[in-house]
LOKEMI-892586 format. One record per residue (C-alpha): residue in three letters; x, y, z. Coordinates in steps of 0.25 Angstrom, whole numbers, padded with zeros to 4 digits, always signed. Example, Ala and Ser with C-alpha at 12.3 -4.5 7.8 and 13.67 -1.06 7.14 Angstrom:
ALA+0049-0018+0031 SER+0055-0004+0029 
***
This chain:
MET+0048-0116-0155 LYS+0057-0104-0156 LYS+0072-0106-0161 ILE+0082-0099-0153 LEU+0097-0096-0157 VAL+0106-0097-0145 ILE+0120-0092-0147 LEU+0129-0095-0135 ASP+0144-0094-0130 GLY+0151-0090-0117 ILE+0150-0092-0103 VAL+0135-0091-0102 ALA+0132-0100-0114 LYS+0132-0113-0106 LYS+0123-0107-0096 LEU+0113-0101-0106 MET+0113-0114-0114 GLN+0109-0122-0101 ARG+0098-0112-0098 ILE+0092-0114-0112 ILE+0092-0129-0110 GLU+0086-0127-0096 SER+0075-0118-0101 ASN+0072-0126-0114 THR+0058-0128-0115 GLY+0057-0133-0129 GLU+0051-0121-0135 ASN+0063-0116-0141 SER+0074-0122-0150 TYR+0088-0117-0149 ASP+0100-0115-0158 VAL+0112-0114-0150 ILE+0125-0108-0155 TYR+0137-0110-0147 MET+0152-0111-0147 ASN+0156-0119-0134 ASP+0152-0133-0132 ALA+0151-0130-0117 ILE+0137-0124-0118 ILE+0131-0137-0124 PRO+0121-0142-0113 THR+0123-0157-0109 GLN+0108-0159-0112 ASN+0103-0154-0126 SER+0088-0151-0130 SER+0082-0154-0145 ASN+0078-0139-0147 ILE+0093-0134-0146 THR+0103-0135-0157 PHE+0118-0131-0155 TYR+0126-0125-0165 LYS+0141-0123-0162 PHE+0148-0111-0169 ASP+0153-0097-0167 PRO+0140-0088-0167 THR+0147-0076-0172 SER+0148-0083-0186 GLU+0137-0077-0194 PHE+0137-0088-0205 LYS+0135-0099-0195 LEU+0125-0090-0186 LYS+0117-0088-0200 MET+0115-0103-0202 ILE+0109-0105-0188 LEU+0100-0092-0190 GLU+0095-0096-0203 LYS+0093-0111-0200 ASN+0082-0108-0190 ILE+0073-0097-0186 HIS+0077-0092-0173 SER+0068-0083-0164 GLU+0079-0077-0156 VAL+0095-0078-0153 PHE+0101-0080-0139 ILE+0115-0076-0138 ALA+0125-0077-0127 LEU+0140-0076-0131 ASN+0153-0073-0124 SER+0157-0061-0132 LYS+0152-0048-0135 GLU+0158-0048-0150 GLU+0152-0062-0152 LEU+0138-0058-0147 LEU+0138-0045-0156 ASN+0143-0053-0168 VAL+0132-0064-0166 ILE+0121-0053-0165 LYS+0126-0046-0177 ASN+0126-0059-0185 ILE+0112-0063-0180 LYS+0107-0049-0184 LEU+0113-0051-0198 ILE+0106-0064-0200 LYS+0093-0061-0193 LYS+0091-0047-0189 ASN+0078-0049-0182 LEU+0082-0061-0173 GLN+0080-0059-0159 ILE+0093-0059-0151 ILE+0096-0061-0136 ALA+0110-0059-0132 LEU+0117-0060-0119 ASP+0126-0048-0117 TYR+0138-0046-0107 TRP+0145-0034-0114 GLY+0134-0023-0115 ILE+0132-0024-0130 ASP+0122-0014-0136 ILE+0113-0019-0147 ASP+0101-0010-0151 ASP+0093-0021-0158 PRO+0078-0025-0155 TYR+0081-0039-0158 VAL+0093-0040-0149 SER+0091-0042-0133 ILE+0102-0041-0125 TYR+0104-0048-0111 ARG+0114-0041-0103 GLY+0122-0052-0095 ILE+0129-0043-0086 ASP+0116-0036-0082 ILE+0109-0049-0079 LEU+0121-0054-0071 ALA+0122-0042-0063 ASN+0107-0041-0060 GLY+0107-0056-0056 MET+0117-0053-0046 VAL+0111-0040-0041 GLU+0097-0047-0038 ARG+0104-0056-0029 LEU+0106-0044-0020 PRO+0096-0041-0009 ASN+0086-0029-0011 VAL+0088-0029-0026 PRO+0076-0032-0035 VAL+0076-0045-0044 LEU+0072-0042-0058 ALA+0068-0051-0069 GLN+0079-0048-0079 ASN+0074-0056-0091 ILE+0059-0055-0091 GLY+0049-0045-0098 MET+0056-0032-0102 LYS+0069-0036-0094 GLU+0068-0023-0086 GLY+0064-0028-0073 GLU+0049-0029-0073 ILE+0050-0041-0065 MET+0055-0041-0051 GLU+0057-0051-0039 VAL+0056-0044-0025 LYS+0058-0050-0012 ILE+0049-0045-0001 PRO+0058-0041+0011 PHE+0053-0041+0025 GLY+0048-0027+0029 SER+0044-0024+0015 SER+0031-0016+0013 TYR+0027-0027+0003 ALA+0028-0037+0014 TYR+0015-0043+0019 ARG+0007-0035+0008 TYR-0003-0043+0001 ILE-0001-0042-0014 GLY-0015-0036-0017 SER-0011-0024-0008 ILE+0001-0020-0016 GLU+0000-0010-0027 GLN+0005-0016-0039 LYS+0005-0005-0050 ASP+0015-0007-0062 TRP+0020-0019-0055 LYS+0015-0033-0050 ILE+0018-0044-0040 PHE+0017-0057-0049 GLY+0025-0067-0041 LEU+0029-0071-0026 TYR+0038-0080-0020 ARG+0037-0084-0006 HIS+0046-0095+0001 GLN+0051-0098-0014 GLN+0037-0102-0018 LEU+0029-0094-0029 VAL+0016-0089-0023 ASN+0004-0085-0030 ILE+0001-0070-0031 LYS-0012-0065-0026 ALA-0017-0052-0020 SER-0019-0058-0005 LEU-0004-0063-0005 ILE+0004-0056+0006 LEU+0019-0053+0002 LYS+0028-0058+0013 PRO+0043-0055+0016 ASN+0053-0063+0008 ASP+0042-0065-0003 ILE+0048-0063-0017 ILE+0039-0056-0027 LEU+0039-0055-0042 ILE+0034-0042-0047 ILE+0032-0036-0061 GLY+0031-0023-0067 LYS+0038-0010-0071 PRO+0053-0011-0068 LYS+0052+0003-0061 VAL+0040-0001-0053 LEU+0046-0014-0049 MET+0059-0007-0043 GLN+0050+0003-0035 ILE+0042-0009-0030 TYR+0055-0017-0026 ASN+0060-0005-0018 VAL+0047-0004-0011 ILE+0047-0019-0008 ILE+0061-0020-0002 ARG+0060-0009+0007 SER+0055-0011+0021 GLU+0050+0003+0025 GLY+0045+0016+0019 GLN+0036+0011+0008 PHE+0022+0012+0012 PRO+0012+0014+0006 MET+0019+0005-0004 PRO+0015-0006-0008 PHE+0001-0001-0008 GLY+0004+0011-0017 VAL+0012+0024-0018 ASN+0003+0035-0014 ALA-0006+0039-0001 TYR-0020+0043-0003 LEU-0028+0052+0006 TYR-0043+0050+0005 LEU-0051+0063+0009 ASP-0066+0063+0010 LEU-0069+0077+0014 TYR-0083+0074+0019 LEU-0078+0065+0030 GLN-0069+0075+0037 ASP-0069+0089+0042 GLN-0059+0099+0037 TYR-0050+0098+0049 ARG-0049+0083+0047 VAL-0047+0083+0032 ILE-0035+0092+0033 GLN-0030+0083+0045 ILE-0031+0071+0036 VAL-0024+0078+0024 GLN-0013+0082+0033 GLU-0011+0068+0038 ALA-0011+0062+0024 LYS-0001+0073+0020 TYR+0008+0069+0032 LEU+0007+0054+0029 ASN+0010+0057+0015 GLN+0023+0063+0019 GLN+0028+0052+0028 LEU+0024+0040+0019 LYS+0031+0035+0006 ASN+0019+0037-0003 LYS+0021+0045-0015 ASN+0009+0054-0015 LEU-0003+0058-0007 ILE-0016+0057-0015 VAL-0026+0065-0007 ARG-0041+0061-0012 ILE-0051+0071-0008 THR-0066+0067-0010 ARG-0079+0074-0007 PRO-0073+0087-0005 THR-0080+0097+0003 THR-0076+0112+0004 ALA-0066+0119-0004 THR-0059+0124+0009 LEU-0056+0110+0013 MET-0051+0106-0001 ASN-0042+0118-0001 LEU-0037+0114+0013 ILE-0033+0101+0009 LYS-0026+0105-0004 ASN-0018+0116+0004 GLU-0014+0105+0014 LEU-0008+0097+0003 LYS-0003+0108-0006 GLY+0011+0107-0012 ILE+0013+0092-0009 ASN+0017+0085-0021 SER+0015+0071-0016 ILE-0001+0075-0013 ILE-0011+0073-0024 ILE-0025+0078-0021 GLN-0037+0071-0028 ILE-0052+0076-0026 ASP-0064+0068-0029 TYR-0076+0077-0031 HIS-0085+0066-0035 ASN-0086+0058-0023 ILE-0083+0045-0030 GLY-0082+0037-0017 MET-0071+0033-0008 GLN-0069+0019-0014 LYS-0068+0023-0029 LEU-0060+0035-0026 ILE-0049+0028-0018 LYS-0049+0016-0027 ASN-0047+0025-0039 ASP-0036+0033-0032 ILE-0028+0021-0027 ASN-0027+0016-0041 THR-0023+0030-0047 PHE-0013+0034-0036 ASP-0007+0021-0032 ILE-0012+0023-0017 GLY-0005+0016-0006 LEU-0011+0023+0006 LEU-0025+0028+0008 ILE-0026+0039+0019 LEU-0040+0042+0025 GLY-0046+0049+0037 TYR-0052+0040+0048 GLU-0065+0046+0045 ILE-0066+0038+0032 PHE-0066+0025+0040 LYS-0079+0028+0048 ASN-0087+0024+0036 LYS-0082+0009+0036 LYS-0091+0006+0024 LYS-0085+0016+0015 SER-0070+0015+0020 LYS-0069+0000+0019 VAL-0066+0001+0004 LEU-0052+0005+0008 ILE-0050-0010+0011 ASN-0051-0013-0004 PHE-0040-0004-0008 LYS-0029-0012-0001 VAL-0021+0001+0002 PRO-0017+0005+0016 VAL-0026+0016+0023 PHE-0021+0026+0032 LYS-0032+0031+0041 LEU-0030+0044+0047 GLY-0035+0046+0062 HIS-0035+0057+0071 GLU-0020+0057+0075 LEU-0011+0065+0067 LEU-0001+0056+0059 VAL+0011+0066+0061 LYS+0010+0062+0077 THR+0011+0047+0073 LYS+0022+0040+0082 PHE+0018+0026+0080 THR+0013+0016+0070 SER+0005+0005+0077 ILE-0001-0008+0075 ILE-0010-0017+0084 VAL-0007-0031+0081 ASN-0019-0038+0077 ASP-0020-0050+0067 VAL-0006-0054+0062 LYS-0009-0056+0047 SER-0013-0042+0045 TYR-0002-0035+0053 GLU+0009-0043+0046 GLN+0004-0038+0033 ILE+0005-0024+0037 SER+0018-0025+0045 PRO+0028-0019+0035 ILE+0019-0007+0033 ILE+0018-0004+0048 PHE+0033-0002+0048 ASP+0033+0005+0035 ILE+0024+0016+0039 SER+0031+0018+0053 SER+0044+0020+0045 GLN+0038+0030+0036 LEU+0030+0038+0048 LYS+0042+0036+0057 THR+0034+0030+0068 LYS+0036+0018+0078 THR+0028+0006+0077 LYS+0019+0000+0088 ILE+0014-0013+0088 PHE+0002-0016+0098 ASP-0001-0030+0102 MET-0014-0029+0109 HIS-0015-0044+0113 PRO-0002-0049+0118 LEU-0008-0061+0126 GLU-0014-0066+0114 LYS-0002-0066+0104 ASP-0001-0078+0095 GLU+0012-0082+0087 ASN+0007-0074+0076 ILE+0007-0061+0083 TYR+0021-0064+0089 LYS+0026-0066+0074 LEU+0019-0053+0070 LEU+0026-0045+0081 ASP+0039-0051+0077 HIS+0036-0047+0062 PHE+0034-0032+0067 GLU+0047-0032+0074 ASN+0054-0038+0063 LEU+0048-0028+0053 ALA+0052-0017+0063 LYS+0067-0021+0062 ILE+0066-0020+0046 PHE+0060-0007+0046 ASN+0070-0002+0057 GLN+0058+0002+0066 LYS+0055+0000+0081 ILE+0042-0006+0085 GLU+0034-0006+0098 ILE+0025-0019+0102 ILE+0015-0016+0112 SER+0008-0027+0119 ASN-0004-0025+0128 GLN-0018-0030+0130 LYS-0025-0016+0130 ASN-0038-0014+0122 PRO-0033-0010+0108 ILE-0043+0001+0106 ARG-0040+0008+0119 TYR-0025+0006+0116 LEU-0026+0012+0102 SER-0034+0024+0108 LYS-0023+0028+0117 GLN-0012+0027+0106 LYS-0008+0040+0100 ASN+0000+0044+0087 ILE+0000+0031+0080 LEU-0002+0025+0066 GLN-0010+0012+0067 ILE-0007+0002+0056 MET-0017-0009+0053 PRO-0021-0018+0043 LEU-0033-0014+0035 LYS-0044-0024+0037 LYS-0058-0026+0031 ASP-0064-0027+0046 MET-0060-0013+0048 PHE-0071-0008+0039 LYS-0082-0016+0045 LYS-0093-0009+0053 ARG-0091-0012+0068 PHE-0103-0012+0076 PHE-0098-0013+0090 PHE-0089-0003+0098 LYS-0075-0004+0095 PHE-0071-0009+0109 PHE-0077-0022+0105 TYR-0067-0025+0095 THR-0054-0031+0097 ASN-0048-0030+0083 SER-0038-0019+0085 ASP-0037-0016+0070 LEU-0053-0013+0069 ILE-0052-0005+0082 SER-0041+0003+0077 PHE-0048+0005+0064 ASP-0060+0011+0070 MET-0052+0022+0078 SER-0049+0035+0072 LYS-0038+0040+0081 ASP-0025+0034+0075 ASN-0020+0034+0061 GLN-0020+0020+0055 LEU-0014+0014+0043 LEU-0022+0002+0037 ILE-0015-0008+0029 PRO-0022-0017+0019 ILE-0020-0032+0022 VAL-0024-0046+0017 GLU-0035-0051+0027 
***
């Protein structure tokens, strides 16, 4: 059992004494020095002994300190001079005794055995944290530098409807979640929802960056998946014209999105001429990093290593990669969005579009749809291909999209008809289609695509339009 000396006086003394009584577990014993009877609690405890005298008296203080072996001293007094005198006297009697002092005056003591709690700072922080859009930090835990933070997920955040396992957590981690005032067990498949309160831990500077991303409603993608974009080029699969076109498309995308860098990974290089063309196309752009694989270590291993090394939040690939579904299905395991470049040029994109399919999947990707359209400065079109079969969940999903559009200050167009999805899609021009990334997309389909009614699978098999595929929990 630890013996603690408590020296109290002033306006906070009574409240502090009350908190000591309330938090008393019986594991500590206390010697309490006081001057005003008002601080004495109505209920006492056997492990608390009270001494009434002026704590600035070195003689009386020495008797208490020599009578027992104290592990530390807790001081809260009403005067700066009294506080400094008490600390001075304690250091004369026991110079290596740990002292914790409450300070309202800005005292400066350079002593490893004296810990100062700035009362004014604590009060100010408590008031400021009541304001909206201000991070709530744990002030008195760990290093006391703000390495623990509480964040409320706002409606429209890029973190809303993301499952925790898909969120890149480097130098920080989600360790707690409150939903409807109930603590929820953290697991990788848990989906964050608006108004959830998450507890995060990590480096203070990193936590502030994450906080700023969470509370913003637009312009954050590819966060929370990662900070950099990644172009994968297999030079055996495309001719020279197509390779340069893909490089130009990735360069344009890099200019439009909020990623920090574009990593260009070249594997299976062919001719020196093509390599020089690629390098000349990217020459002089500081945000582009070229990496070359001369050993053909394989797509899965190469991308996996690069995602961890470069903090990748977006994979960019030409549609040719997806012709081999057995090889390309490894992309589902990385839990990173995939931008599939089609025949149409990105610079001509006028609309981001989705075709409403299953409610659960499209609800998960909904904030990213508007984040992307805000960065690319495009209008959003929502196609409802089954208006006569709509159930209540579809209505709720469409209302959800309309609410998000208001938050992102964007206009949307909801188009309802009963046309064949594949025919309708084939007639659309200059669109970026956004879809959930699903395992079924990589399964071999033995029948002609007209026999399929799942618009996600039909769209995935097409190569005309550019597509953004977002990881989900299926």
